[in-house]
N, C-alpha and C positions, 0 to 999 in steps of 0.2 A: 693559260686558265681562264675561264669565263668569270665575271663577278659571282652569279649563280652558283658555279661549281664550289668556288673558294667560299663563300658562305656557308655551304653544304658541308664541307670538311672540316670548316670551324666550329660548326654546331654539331655534327655526327660523332666526331674524333673524341672530344671530351666526354660523350654520353658512354662510348664504349669501355675507355679508360674507367670511367666513374663505376660501372658494370662489373669489371675484373675482379675477381676475390682476392682478399687481402690475407697475407700470409704472415702471420704472426710467429715471432721467434722470441722462444724465451732465453733472456740473457742474463738472468739471475733470480732465485728465489730462497726463500728463507721461512722457516717455521718456529713456532714457539709452542710447548707444551703448556696447557692449561689445566692446573688440578682442579678435578671435581670431589671438594673436600668442604671442611668446616670453614676454610678462608674465605668461602663465597656468600658466608652468611650475612655477612654485613650488606650485601647488595640484594638479597633475598627479597621477594615481593611478600609481605606478611601475609595480606590478605586474601593472597592466593593458597599461599601455604595451608592458612585455616580452612580455604576451600578446599582442598585436596586432605584434610587429615582423615575425614573418616573414610575416604577409599584407602588410603594407605593403611589405617588401622585393619581394614577388612583384609587386603592381600597379605599384610606379616603375619595376620593369625591363622590365613590358610598355608603360608610357606615354613612357619613354625613347627607345623604338624609332623610329630615324629611316625615313621613309616616302618622304623624298622633299628635294628642294632648291629653295629659292625664288630667283630670280633680282634679285628687289628686293623692297622693304618692300611688303607692300599693307593698304592700310585702307580703312574703309568710311567714304563722305561723300557727300552730295550735289554737284552733280548726277549726276555718274560716278564712278566709282572703280575702282581696281585690284582691291581686293576683292569687290566687289560684282559688277563684269562676269566674274570668275572665277566665283564662286557661281551666277550667273545662266545662264552657259554651261553649266556640269555639270549645272544642273536640267533645262534644255531636251534637252541631249543624252541623258541619262539617260532621259527621257520619252518621248525617239522610240525608243530603242533598246526599250521597254518597250511601246509600242505597237505597233513596228514599221514605223512612218511618221513624216513631219515634224511638228513641232510648231511652231505658230506663233511662239508668244513666251513667255518667262518672267516673272516676278516673284519679286523676293528683297524683303523688307522690311530694311532699311538696321537697324533697330532690332534685329534678330535676329542680327545679325553680332557676336558679346560680345568681339572681340579682334582685335588685328593679328596678321598673320603677316611675321615679319621676315624680314629678306635670310638666306640662309643655310638651315641644315638643318631641317627640317620634323618635326618628332616628332609623335607619336599624342596625346600629352598637348595640344598645342597644338589638334589637331582639336578635341578634346574642350573644351578651352577657348571656341574658336570658336563649337563649335554644342553646349551642355552641356543643350539640351533633348531629348526623343523626337518631335521633329516628324518626320511623314512626307511623302514626295512624294506630291503629288497632282496629277491632271489634270482640269481643267474645261474645259466648251465654254461660251464667252460669247459673247453678240451684240454687236455692232460698237456699237451706239447706248451700250449699259452699258459696254463699254471704254471709250468716248470719255468718258464722264462718269467713268469711274477714271482716266484720263489728267488729266482737268482737277483734278484734287485730288492725284496726283502734281505737276503743275507748282504748284499752290499751297502745298505744303510744300518745294517746290526741286528734286524729283527723288525717285525709287526706284530700286532695283537693277532692270535689265532685260536682256533677251536678245532678238535678232527685231525690235525695233522702234526706230526712230528718230523723235525729235521736237524740237521746239525751245519753249523757254518764253520769253513775251514780255509784260511786264506780268500776272505770276502766270497766264497762261493758255498752255496747250498748242495749238501750231499745227504746221503742215507735218509732220503725223503719218503714217508709212508703216510697213507690216509686209510683210518680206520685198522691199522695193523696192516694194510697191505702197499707193497712198493707203487709208488706213482706210477700209472700208466699213460702214455702221451697219446694214446688213441682214443681214449676213453674220455666222456662227458661227466663232469662232476658238478654237484649241485653246491653252491657258494651262498651264504647268508651274508648280506653285508648292508651297508647303508647307500642310499641314492647317490651321495658325493662320489663315495669310492667308486660305485658301479659306473660313473660317469667317467672314469679312468683317470680323478683328480689324485692330488698328491703323489704323483708321477707314477701311478698304477695303470698306464696307458694299457695294460693286458686285459684289465677287466672290463675294459668297453668291448673288448672283442669277443662277447659272449654269442653263444647259439640261440640262447633264449633269454627272456627276462619277466619278472613278474614283479609289478610293483603292489606292495601288499596293503597300500595305504596306512600301515601302521606307524605310528611317532616312534623313534628310537626313545626319545624320552619317557614316552607312556608304557612302553614294554620293561623298561628297567623298572619304572615305580612299580608296575603290576608283579615283579618278579620276588621284589623285596617283600611287599605287601602279601603276597603268596605265602612266602617263607615264616612271616611274622606270624600269619593267622594259625600256623601249623607248630608254633614256637619254637621255630628255628630262628638263630641268629646268623647273619650275612657272613658268609665265611669263604674265602677263595684259597686256592694253594698252589705253589710252583711246584710243575711235575715233569719238568723237563721237553716241555712243547718244541722250545726251539733253547740248543745249547751252541756255545761258542768252543770249538778245540783251538787251544792255544797254538 
C-alpha cells in the first residue's frame, strides 16, 4: 500500500466510525413519586404565589359556581351504573339534537369518567374533574356485524356505558341484544354517539374505528354535560339517574 493510500485510510476510517449511530441500551431505571401537596410549601416562591393569587381567586370563583343538584351519589362501574347511564343519555340526546333525528345508541368508556358526583351540589369544578380531557362528541355509522363484535368485547370486560341498548352477559358473551326494542340486525347501519377517543378505536374498542361514516360535531363533552345539567336546573329539576337493566349479568 502506498503512503498516500495508507494516510487516506487512517483519516477516512475514523470519520465513518465517528458518524455511525450510537445505540443506547437501558440497563437500569428507577423512579420516585413526588407528592404535590403542602410539604412543598417551604420551597415555594412566595413572590410568585403573590403574583398568581388574583388569577387563582378568579378561577376558583368560577369553578365553585353551583350548576345543579344531584339526588344521589353517582359512580361509574360495570355492568351498569348511575354515572355512566347519565353520561350516555346526555351523549345520545345531544347527538340527536345535532342531527335533528334520533340516534340509535351511545357508548361511554367507563375509564373516561374520572370522578364521582356526590349527592348535593354539583359545581363547575366537579364536571372538570369528571371530564378533564378535551374530548369531543362524535357520531359514527357502524354496521351491525361490527357492533355485535363490539358488544362481545363489552361482555368480556363486564360492560361499558351505553344508552339505547339492552343486552345480557352470560359466560362472558353478549346475548339477547336489542336496540330501541328491536333485535340487533347485523346488516343494518346504526348511528352511535360517542367521544373522539373511543371513535378512534381506543380503550380496545377497535370496532368503533371501522365505521362507514363519521361526523365530528366539534362539541366538547364537558360542555354538553354542563349544558344538560344547567338546562335541568333552569327547569327546576335535580339531576337524577337510574339503573334500568341496560346491561345485566346472568350468573
